[in-house]
N, C-alpha and C positions, 0 to 999 in steps of 0.2 A: 568440537560439538554443538553446539549452541541447539537445547530445548525449545523451542519455541508453540509459540501455542498463537495464529492465524487471527488479529478478528478488519472479517471485513465483509463489503458490500456487491460482491461482482455483481460487472461493472469486468469494462474488457482489457482494464490494465490490472486490475483483478487475481486475474484470469492467465494472466501471460507470465504474475509476477509467484501467484502460485504454482504455475512448472517449474519454471529458475531453483527454487525453494526442492522442491520433488527430485528435484534430478540432482539434488549433489545430499547424498543422505551421507557421505561423508563430512561433510559442513554443516548438516540443518535434520536435527529428530522435527516430522512436526507432529507438535501431541497432538491436536486436535486445528479442528475450524471453526471458529466464531465468528456466528451471521449479523449481520446490524442492518436497517434503511438508512439507506444512503443515493448512491450512483441505481439504486431499485424497489422499489421498497420488499422488507421481506422474507413476504414465501417468494416473491423471482430469486431473490439474492439467495436462500435458504436453499432452491431447488437449481441455482446453477453451478452451489458449491458442492452437491452434489452431480453437479454434470462433468462440470469441468475432475475432479473426484476420478470418474469414471473414465474418463478424457487418457489418464497420467496413470491408469491401472494402479490409484491408490486407492481403496475399497476400503480398508483397511485402516484410512482416518475418519474419530467418531466428528460430526458436523455438534455442534450444538446451535440451537439459535437461541437467537439475544435482541433486543427491546425493537418495535415494528416503526418504536417516535421517536422522534429527538427528550430529555428531561423534559423540560421548559415550555415547551415549546410543540406547536404543531407544526408537523410534515412543511417544510416552502416549497415548494415545487419550484423545480426553476427548467431551462430544453435542456436532452439527453442528450447528450453523445453515445450515448451509452443501447441504442436502442428501446422498445418498447421492455422488451423483456431482460434487458441490463450486456447480453449479448448480442449484440448486434443483431440481434430476429434472422440469427441464424436456426435453420433447423435441422435438429442433433437426435440422438436419441437420449433421450432424459434418460441418466441415472436413478436405483434407485436405492442408494445407502437408508439404512431404518437410520430415524432421525433421532437422536441421545433421550429419555428423556428428563437429564437435570437441561435445566436454565443454564445460556454462557452466563451470565453470574455465578450462579448458585456455580457451576464445575469450579472456574476461572476461582473462586478460591474457596474450595477445598483441596484445587493444586496447585492450587498457592501456599499454604496451609501445608499441603502434605508432601513439600517438595522444598521445602522453605530456601532461601537464595539460589536456587537454580534456575528456575523455570523463565523466560525470555520472551515478552511478548511483544506484536507484530503488527499491531494494526495499521489497515490501510484502507479504513475509508470513517466514520465520524466514532466522535471516540466515548459512544452513550453506551457503549455495553462496559465499559470501563472504567468512568465515572461512576458508576453502578457496579461497581463493585466494592470501587472504594466507601463510597456511604455504606456500605451492608454491613463491611469489616473494618475497619479501622485499623489495620494487623497487617490489610491487605500488601498497598504498598510497600512494607519491608519485607515481605515476604518475598518480591521479584528479586529477577537479578539486573535486570534495564527492561526500556522497552527502547525499540530503533523504530519511530512508526515516519508516515507517511502525510503530511498535513503543514498548510500555515504558506511564510513568504513572506522574505526577509521586504522587500523592496515593492514588490508588485502583484497585485492579486488574481485569478481571471472567477471569485463573482461580485469581484468591486474589485477599486484602483490597488483595496487594499487586501480584502480579503479569499483566502481559500475555501476550494467548496469542502472540506472535511470539514478544517473550527467554523463552519459558518453555517454550515446544516446544526451545527448542536455546541455553540459557542461555552454555553453552560458548562456544559460536559468536557469541551479539553481543560476552561477556566482549572478543573476538581482539576483536573490529573498530572495539566505543568504545577503545580501550589502540593499537592498529595504528598511530597515529598517522596518521591523516589529516590535508586539510588542511583538508574544515570536514566535521564532521556537524551537522547538521543532525532532531534526534528532533518527531514530530509523531506525536504520542499518544494513552492517551486522555483525556488533562487539557483536549483544545478539539475530539475527534473528537466526545465526543458533546454539543457543540451543533451538529455539522452533522445532524440528524433528520432526514429526510424528513419530513411530513406527509403522514397520509393524502390530502387535499386534492390538494398536489405529485405524490406514486407513482396521483392517476386520471388528472389532468392531461397522465402521461408516456403512458397511457394512450390518448385522447382526440387527442394530434400525431398516431399511428398511423406512426410511422416501423419499420423492422427491426430498430433498434435499438432504441426510446421506447419500442414491442411488449414487442422482448426483456427489456428490469431489468425493468418492470407484472410480468412471472410467472415471472422467477427472483426478483424481496422477494419473491412470496407466501410463499414458509417461514421467509425473512429474518422480515415482522413477526408472524406467526404465533409463530416464538422471542422476539419481544419484549414482545409480547402476554403470553405463557407467564407467561414470568419475569419480567417486568412487569409486565402491566400497561399499558403500555403502546404508544400508538397510533403504530404508524412505524417507521420505522428508521435504524440509525445508519451514518454510509457512512464510514469512516474510514479506506481504503485512498486516494477518493475525493483527500482534502485534500490530498496529494502531489502528486498531477497538476495540482491547481487552485493549490497556494502555484508550481509553475515554470511555472505562467503569470503568473499574477498575485502575487507573493510579498506585497500587501497586504491578502491575506487571515486572514495570520494575521502573529500578535502573537510574536515572539523572546526570547529572553534567553540571556545570557551562563551558562554552568550542569560545571560536572563533574559526566561520570554516573562509576556503576560498578555495574555485573552483582550480582544475593549468583548461585552457582552452586550452595547449596547449606544446608538445612536448610527450614526456614518456610517462609522466605522467597524461597524458589529460584526466580530468574529472578523477584527487582526490580527495575528502573533505580531503585536513589541516590540523586535530584540535588541537588548541593548548587549552590541561586545564589553565583553566584562575586563578591556583592557582600555578601551576608550572608558566608558563610564562607569568609573573603579569603584565608585560610592555603589556597585548591584552584585550581590555571593551571587555566580552561575549556579544555576539553579538544572541546565541540563546546556547540549552542544547543538553546537544549529550546521549543518552542513553548507560550504560556499563554495564551492568545484569541487568536479568531476573528471575524471578524467576518462574520455568520452572516450577512446580507440577498449583500453584497459576490459570496460562496460560491453562491449558490444562482442570482444571479442570472449570475453566471461560467455555474452546468452548466447551464443553462440557454441562453445564448446560443450560444455556445461550438457544443452538439450542435446546437437546434433554432432558428433565429433567424431563422426568418420566428414566433417564437410570441415570440417577445423582449418585448410588451411587457403581452400574455396569463398572463408570466409572474410577468413585475412586478409584476404588478400584485394575481395572489394572494402572490408573497412580501411583497410588503406588510400585506397583511390578515394573511398566516399571524405575520406576527413584527410585528406593532404594539406598542406600550410603551402 
């Protein structure tokens, strides 16, 4: 059982990651959601956290509000694939969960101190809050079991040729986290998330499954799919953050390697995660693991089976058809 704090900027794929994590209580205990500015502003992100937890009937999970902007920069706006509100501009009944009084950083520092070596951090947005906790408490990194994050890229970015959004949005925060001395960091970057591509047929199956969660995912991914078509002429959409939940449920979905990662905070490569595989760069000492391959069929099988078990066989047949060699 992994006791997890989810640090999120919901975000369409954030919502799907939270749904998947919540569907596996035998593997993941969600201790709290903390929100951060990223895919949308902090107020939208926090309201979206309430909405997501309400839809999956997990109003028992506390929500803590995090930072409204990067550590050392003003918010850098970029063309959003998530709609004006972060959840595809879909009209839903907004959740009314009561926001916790502590800030995200105050909560994380306290929870880590009270549960030394037990808690896993699951950041699926910019790393601003976690860097803030590191700066707040010199023992914070030592008190955390591990971090499994979505961010970075070894070979190709999405905000520049080399930089991925979460690290690009707050590169100083990412740098602090990777240099803080956490016991274990697992970086799930664009090199593998690009392989987690939901096809139109899979999206249609979500519609036909017809549960509140499946229909909500179908709705919010409309703007996501349009964005991928307009930018890349690809039919479907990438499920970036969802891979972190999947890995925490079943680590066999990803192949990982030892690496030294450093974050560039200036110049034309600002936000880039420079990955040194330590089997090649033998002079570098490992500070994390980097995911480099994805078992696509296992991932999507897990995605459907955990959330919609009655449709397991239908989903397996569709996945086999969509990803046949």
